Backbone bond lengths (Angstrom), bond angles and torsions (degrees), N, CA, C in turn:
res aa  C-N    CA-C-N  psi(-1)  N-CA   C-N-CA  omega(-1)  CA-C   N-CA-C  phi
1 X - - - 1.415 - - 1.526 108.85 -
2 X 1.269 118.51 133.58 1.456 123.44 -178.91 1.504 108.80 -92.65
3 X 1.347 114.39 143.69 1.424 117.97 179.08 1.495 112.52 -90.99
4 X 1.345 115.89 -0.11 1.493 120.53 179.47 1.516 106.91 -116.45
5 X 1.310 115.02 139.46 1.502 121.18 175.69 1.512 108.18 -107.92
6 X 1.375 120.05 147.48 1.464 120.67 178.02 1.516 110.74 -64.02
7 X 1.334 115.68 146.24 1.425 120.12 178.51 1.495 108.83 -117.11
8 X 1.335 120.08 167.50 1.430 123.22 179.13 1.523 114.46 -61.26
9 X 1.358 116.51 -26.25 1.455 118.36 -179.11 1.487 112.92 -81.62
10 X 1.354 118.95 -8.48 1.454 122.61 -179.79 1.514 113.44 98.09
11 X 1.314 116.37 -9.99 1.470 119.61 177.83 1.515 109.62 -95.73
12 X 1.324 115.85 145.89 1.475 116.29 178.06 1.522 111.15 -69.84
13 X 1.323 119.05 146.03 1.425 124.03 175.52 1.492 109.99 -119.83
14 X 1.283 117.98 148.17 1.476 118.51 -177.52 1.535 110.99 -68.19
15 X 1.340 112.29 148.62 1.457 119.63 177.36 1.518 106.11 -82.72
16 X 1.282 116.91 163.74 1.461 122.46 -178.73 1.534 109.19 -54.32
17 X 1.324 118.38 135.36 1.465 119.19 -177.45 1.531 113.41 -68.58
18 X 1.276 116.92 155.34 1.473 121.58 177.00 1.522 110.88 -76.99
19 X 1.291 118.05 159.19 1.468 118.68 177.63 1.504 110.16 -64.69
20 X 1.384 118.31 151.68 1.427 120.49 -178.33 1.535 111.53 -63.48
21 X 1.324 112.78 140.36 1.492 119.52 178.23 1.484 114.00 84.95
22 X 1.350 120.49 0.60 1.481 122.04 -177.89 1.517 109.34 -70.85
23 X 1.318 120.26 -31.08 1.424 121.76 -179.66 1.512 113.44 -96.78
24 X 1.350 120.19 5.93 1.437 123.20 179.30 1.532 108.98 -84.03
25 X 1.345 120.70 151.36 1.461 121.82 178.05 1.519 109.80 -72.21
26 X 1.320 114.92 159.83 1.500 116.51 -179.24 1.515 110.15 -69.75
27 X 1.327 115.70 153.17 1.468 122.25 -179.11 1.531 110.56 -73.71
28 X 1.303 115.31 150.38 1.459 120.94 174.35 1.491 109.09 -142.22
29 X 1.298 118.30 163.00 1.458 122.09 -174.04 1.534 108.33 -82.48
30 X 1.365 115.78 137.69 1.490 123.13 -179.13 1.545 105.63 -90.89
31 X 1.348 117.30 131.26 1.463 117.78 -179.23 1.553 108.55 -69.38
32 X 1.336 117.36 154.34 1.472 124.78 179.39 1.532 109.65 -78.67
33 X 1.316 117.58 133.57 1.462 122.01 173.63 1.501 109.95 -141.93
34 X 1.326 115.31 158.64 1.449 121.15 -176.11 1.541 109.18 -72.32
35 X 1.341 117.55 147.18 1.462 119.23 -179.20 1.530 111.49 -67.04
36 X 1.308 116.89 149.70 1.417 121.98 177.80 1.531 108.86 -87.34
37 X 1.319 117.01 125.01 1.484 120.39 -179.70 1.520 108.61 -120.18
38 X 1.325 116.18 131.16 1.478 122.77 175.78 1.498 105.50 -90.14
39 X 1.329 116.16 120.05 1.457 119.97 -175.90 1.481 110.97 -106.08
40 X 1.381 116.53 117.51 1.429 123.03 166.99 1.513 114.24 65.38
41 X 1.252 121.08 42.29 1.463 121.63 -177.70 1.511 114.31 -60.77
42 X 1.314 118.28 -53.79 1.476 121.53 -179.67 1.526 110.94 -70.50
43 X 1.311 116.71 -38.00 1.437 119.76 179.93 1.520 110.33 -62.20
44 X 1.328 117.24 -45.82 1.470 118.72 -178.66 1.539 111.24 -66.49
45 X 1.306 117.18 -34.01 1.482 118.81 176.74 1.516 110.81 -65.57
46 X 1.341 117.70 -44.34 1.481 119.01 177.04 1.499 111.27 -63.74
47 X 1.276 116.55 -38.03 1.496 119.98 -179.35 1.540 110.38 -65.87
48 X 1.342 114.98 -39.74 1.468 117.95 178.62 1.538 109.93 -63.47
49 X 1.317 117.26 -43.92 1.474 120.52 179.40 1.518 111.24 -63.59
50 X 1.343 117.18 -41.71 1.442 121.59 -179.84 1.530 111.85 -63.53
51 X 1.300 116.10 -41.70 1.469 119.21 178.36 1.527 110.56 -71.31
52 X 1.303 119.14 -29.59 1.448 121.07 178.69 1.537 109.33 -66.97
53 X 1.330 115.52 -40.96 1.470 118.78 177.44 1.527 111.88 -62.78
54 X 1.326 115.82 -39.31 1.467 120.23 177.63 1.510 109.58 -65.38
55 X 1.328 117.22 -42.03 1.446 119.96 -178.98 1.492 111.81 -63.86
56 X 1.347 118.15 -40.43 1.460 122.32 176.97 1.531 110.37 -65.46
57 X 1.365 117.22 -41.73 1.451 119.16 178.92 1.525 111.74 -63.49
58 X 1.298 118.28 -42.47 1.459 122.22 178.48 1.524 109.92 -62.84
59 X 1.318 116.95 -42.46 1.434 121.12 -179.82 1.522 112.36 -62.70
60 X 1.362 115.72 -41.39 1.459 118.85 176.99 1.532 112.23 -65.83
61 X 1.320 116.56 -39.00 1.476 119.15 178.72 1.493 111.05 -65.15
62 X 1.325 118.81 -42.28 1.467 121.72 177.84 1.505 110.72 -63.03
63 X 1.331 117.68 -43.57 1.466 120.54 178.86 1.517 111.71 -62.00
64 X 1.330 119.00 -43.87 1.488 122.80 177.99 1.532 110.19 -60.96
65 X 1.335 115.73 -42.24 1.475 118.54 179.36 1.542 111.70 -63.77
66 X 1.313 115.25 -39.19 1.476 120.03 179.71 1.508 110.88 -66.97
67 X 1.329 118.47 -40.29 1.445 121.75 178.18 1.513 112.30 -65.73
68 X 1.317 117.61 -38.98 1.486 120.99 177.70 1.533 109.50 -65.90
69 X 1.338 116.57 -42.47 1.456 119.97 -175.83 1.561 110.24 -69.79
70 X 1.336 117.28 -30.37 1.481 119.15 -178.44 1.512 111.29 -91.81
71 X 1.309 119.75 0.12 1.495 121.33 -176.26 1.523 112.76 -69.05
72 X 1.337 118.52 164.53 1.436 121.23 -176.60 1.541 110.84 -70.82
73 X 1.340 114.61 152.24 1.466 119.94 -179.86 1.529 108.51 -121.34
74 X 1.290 116.86 142.47 1.454 123.07 175.42 1.514 111.22 -84.38
75 X 1.324 116.97 -179.57 1.466 119.79 179.28 1.523 112.30 -68.23
76 X 1.348 116.21 -29.60 1.432 118.66 -178.14 1.492 114.19 -89.07
77 X 1.343 117.74 10.92 1.462 123.33 177.28 1.521 113.59 87.99
78 X 1.333 117.54 -5.39 1.447 118.81 -179.59 1.527 110.33 -83.41
79 X 1.283 118.09 145.27 1.432 122.49 -177.69 1.577 108.69 -90.19
80 X 1.274 114.86 150.42 1.476 119.65 177.25 1.498 109.78 107.72
81 X 1.311 113.85 -174.38 1.474 121.75 -178.42 1.521 110.25 -82.81
82 X 1.292 114.72 145.97 1.446 119.25 174.94 1.532 110.23 -78.12
83 X 1.298 116.43 146.53 1.449 120.88 176.91 1.519 107.64 -108.15
84 X 1.352 115.18 125.17 1.445 120.49 -177.08 1.543 110.03 -64.94
85 X 1.336 115.80 -48.13 1.470 120.33 179.59 1.530 107.12 -129.59
86 X 1.319 114.72 150.17 1.454 115.37 176.66 1.543 108.85 -66.21
87 X 1.314 114.51 144.24 1.461 120.03 -178.74 1.535 107.37 -76.98
88 X 1.277 114.62 129.00 1.489 120.21 179.42 1.517 106.61 -90.37
89 X 1.310 116.64 134.06 1.451 123.06 176.63 1.521 108.97 -70.62
90 X 1.301 116.91 137.10 1.463 119.36 178.39 1.574 106.88 -72.40
91 X 1.272 113.67 142.55 1.455 118.62 179.92 1.503 108.74 -74.45
92 X 1.310 118.14 123.14 1.467 120.40 -177.42 1.547 109.92 -69.55
93 X 1.304 114.33 141.76 1.467 119.01 -179.81 1.559 104.36 -75.32
94 X 1.345 111.29 127.66 1.468 116.63 179.24 1.534 108.14 -83.25
95 X 1.330 113.18 125.12 1.460 116.07 179.05 1.523 109.60 -108.69
96 X 1.320 114.03 154.37 1.475 122.82 -179.44 1.498 108.66 -133.86
97 X 1.314 115.33 162.26 1.454 121.20 175.77 1.542 107.78 -96.85
98 X 1.312 116.06 127.20 1.430 120.67 -176.76 1.515 109.57 -123.77
99 X 1.376 116.85 117.87 1.450 118.43 174.90 1.552 109.57 -77.63
100 X 1.296 114.71 132.73 1.475 121.35 -175.58 1.521 108.37 -132.04
101 X 1.357 115.13 133.38 1.465 120.03 176.42 1.549 108.01 -94.36
102 X 1.306 114.68 118.06 1.457 121.67 178.96 1.534 108.10 -94.42
103 X 1.337 117.04 134.79 1.459 122.02 -175.50 1.486 114.70 -59.94
104 X 1.329 115.33 -40.56 1.506 118.59 -177.76 1.535 108.99 -97.41
105 X 1.348 116.15 106.94 1.453 121.62 -177.37 1.548 112.80 -67.57
106 X 1.315 117.30 -28.58 1.484 120.01 178.55 1.504 112.51 -66.45
107 X 1.343 115.31 -32.44 1.487 120.58 179.54 1.549 108.94 -68.02
108 X 1.313 117.47 -38.21 1.452 122.50 -178.98 1.564 110.66 -65.17
109 X 1.319 117.22 -33.12 1.457 120.65 177.85 1.534 111.57 -64.17
110 X 1.312 119.28 -20.83 1.468 122.77 178.37 1.511 110.84 -79.07
111 X 1.333 119.58 -16.89 1.460 123.14 -172.50 1.535 109.94 -84.75
112 X 1.343 114.23 147.09 1.452 121.18 175.63 1.547 107.29 -131.33
113 X 1.343 119.13 153.52 1.448 119.25 177.91 1.507 111.69 -58.80
114 X 1.317 116.01 135.85 1.461 121.40 -175.93 1.530 114.38 101.87
115 X 1.318 116.78 -17.68 1.473 120.79 177.11 1.523 110.25 -65.63
116 X 1.333 115.36 151.10 1.469 120.72 173.06 1.517 108.92 -107.46
117 X 1.319 115.69 136.46 1.464 121.48 -176.68 1.540 110.64 -136.58
118 X 1.300 115.19 155.78 1.469 124.44 166.19 1.502 108.29 -102.93
119 X 1.321 118.71 135.04 1.468 122.01 179.45 1.529 107.59 -104.21
120 X 1.315 114.85 127.27 1.479 120.39 -177.67 1.525 108.65 -117.75
121 X 1.333 115.26 132.07 1.476 123.03 178.98 1.531 106.78 -100.71
122 X 1.320 116.08 120.41 1.459 120.46 177.84 1.499 109.33 -115.68
123 X 1.395 115.25 113.85 1.463 118.90 177.49 1.512 108.89 -81.20
124 X 1.285 116.34 167.00 1.490 121.57 -178.55 1.495 109.79 -58.83
125 X 1.293 116.76 119.44 1.492 121.27 -178.99 1.504 112.84 -69.50
126 X 1.312 118.53 -21.66 1.487 121.34 177.75 1.513 110.81 -68.18
127 X 1.338 117.70 -26.12 1.458 122.15 179.19 1.507 111.52 -94.30
128 X 1.343 117.26 6.27 1.484 120.26 179.47 1.499 112.93 85.25
129 X 1.330 118.77 20.98 1.443 121.27 179.31 1.519 113.00 -81.02
130 X 1.313 116.30 158.00 1.461 121.39 -179.68 1.486 109.65 -118.26
131 X 1.319 114.11 166.45 1.471 120.00 174.04 1.522 108.75 -97.45
132 X 1.336 116.22 137.59 1.476 119.47 179.74 1.549 107.45 -142.97
133 X 1.327 114.13 150.17 1.444 121.32 178.39 1.519 108.55 -77.43
134 X 1.318 116.64 123.95 1.463 121.76 -178.98 1.541 111.50 -96.93
135 X 1.365 115.15 -36.26 1.478 119.46 178.65 1.504 109.99 -140.20
136 X 1.327 118.44 136.29 1.440 123.65 -178.93 1.550 108.43 -113.75
137 X 1.316 115.87 132.74 1.441 119.86 174.85 1.530 115.08 65.66
138 X 1.296 117.78 31.55 1.475 120.86 177.52 1.536 108.09 -71.57
139 X 1.351 115.64 138.51 1.449 120.65 179.52 1.472 109.70 -93.29
140 X 1.351 116.00 131.25 1.476 123.05 178.04 1.506 107.35 -73.54
141 X 1.349 117.52 119.88 1.445 119.99 178.34 1.509 111.29 -94.96
142 X 1.330 117.39 -41.20 1.445 118.88 -175.70 1.565 107.11 -152.40
143 X 1.331 114.61 145.45 1.453 120.80 174.00 1.555 106.02 -120.59
144 X 1.340 118.55 91.53 1.449 119.65 -176.77 1.525 111.88 -66.89
145 X 1.322 113.51 150.97 1.481 120.11 176.05 1.530 109.13 -69.19
146 X 1.329 119.07 141.23 1.486 118.39 179.25 1.536 110.22 -65.36
147 X 1.314 113.62 145.01 1.494 120.93 179.67 1.520 107.00 -88.68
148 X 1.340 117.04 136.58 1.467 121.93 176.70 1.502 111.06 -65.70
149 X 1.311 117.86 140.57 1.391 121.38 173.35 1.568 113.56 91.04
150 X 1.336 117.06 0.78 1.476 120.53 178.72 1.472 106.75 -85.70
151 X 1.337 116.69 123.58 1.492 118.84 -175.84 1.515 113.54 -96.93
152 X 1.356 115.55 -4.46 1.455 118.58 179.05 1.533 109.51 -68.09
153 X 1.352 114.19 149.29 1.457 118.12 179.07 1.537 110.18 -81.01
154 X 1.297 113.90 158.98 1.470 119.23 176.74 1.504 112.32 90.51
155 X 1.349 112.69 -170.98 1.467 120.27 179.94 1.500 109.19 -143.75
156 X 1.319 113.44 153.27 1.477 120.29 -176.14 1.545 109.71 -92.62
157 X 1.353 114.98 143.01 1.450 122.52 175.26 1.538 106.43 -141.61
158 X 1.315 116.89 144.18 1.469 121.08 178.33 1.532 108.02 -105.72
159 X 1.329 113.97 126.02 1.496 120.41 -175.64 1.539 107.07 -117.47
160 X 1.344 114.74 147.16 1.469 121.11 171.66 1.471 107.45 -101.61
161 X 1.352 115.69 117.90 1.466 122.31 -176.79 1.535 109.91 -140.55
162 X 1.330 117.62 164.78 1.463 118.37 174.36 1.551 110.34 -64.85
163 X 1.295 115.44 158.81 1.518 120.07 -174.43 1.550 110.61 -59.31
164 X 1.336 118.03 -40.51 1.475 120.29 -178.23 1.533 110.02 -67.40
165 X 1.325 118.22 -36.20 1.453 119.91 178.36 1.500 110.65 -69.20
166 X 1.351 118.84 -34.88 1.464 122.22 178.76 1.536 109.46 -61.73
167 X 1.325 117.60 -38.90 1.445 120.06 178.10 1.560 111.36 -64.73
168 X 1.327 117.15 -40.75 1.472 119.20 177.85 1.495 111.49 -67.15
169 X 1.374 118.44 -36.53 1.456 121.95 177.39 1.517 111.19 -61.88
170 X 1.358 115.29 -43.09 1.463 118.42 -178.93 1.552 111.61 -66.17
171 X 1.315 115.84 -39.30 1.455 120.34 177.32 1.483 112.57 -66.34
172 X 1.326 118.25 -41.17 1.461 123.20 -177.60 1.550 109.87 -70.27
173 X 1.311 117.70 -36.83 1.467 120.11 -178.14 1.537 111.94 -68.48
174 X 1.321 116.61 -20.68 1.483 120.54 177.83 1.530 112.43 -78.39
175 X 1.325 116.46 -27.08 1.469 118.60 -173.16 1.537 112.99 -116.95
176 X 1.336 119.49 -12.97 1.455 121.45 -175.35 1.502 112.58 -138.85
177 X 1.290 115.84 165.92 1.472 119.71 172.32 1.534 109.71 -87.62
178 X 1.313 116.77 136.91 1.453 119.39 -175.40 1.531 109.69 -104.38
179 X 1.311 116.31 143.19 1.447 124.52 178.04 1.553 107.42 -134.23
180 X 1.362 116.78 159.79 1.466 120.71 178.38 1.475 109.94 -124.99
181 X 1.377 114.01 150.37 1.445 119.77 170.42 1.538 105.42 -121.30
182 X 1.323 117.15 133.30 1.483 121.65 -176.70 1.506 109.79 -90.03
183 X 1.327 115.23 137.23 1.491 119.82 177.46 1.467 108.78 -74.86
């Protein structure tokens, strides 16, 4: 049986639809069953992850203990490599804070604490003097504000340098004009 009937235009047209539910299977009784309950989904996932971390930690501890137990032993029962001579600690370079007057005050305004600078001493070129680096890589500790009423040229900056460099800076500032170059 065809669901389409011929129409005057030559194209098939649908036949009147069937009542709703005519093609559905007959109803039957559903047996009774207990509801399905999902128990502790997130809790079990967190617990699994927590136990995995513990398992990894225990594994690492056992591996470390095995490596220490299997390590080389010296004649005196100590583990590890023998040292021919005791290692001498290097003497730390003692640094001091040195206040330095730089000839160009505008250059000092560019400096900030923590900057690294080279200090150059320039003697009077009319007398045949040369410029030479007095301190390399000196760290700027402080840039004090200029005091009103000071007629001296330049500006003050506090540098952290080794003690020997501080002595050279003091000597150079007495005989030459000091300038800085910023790293």
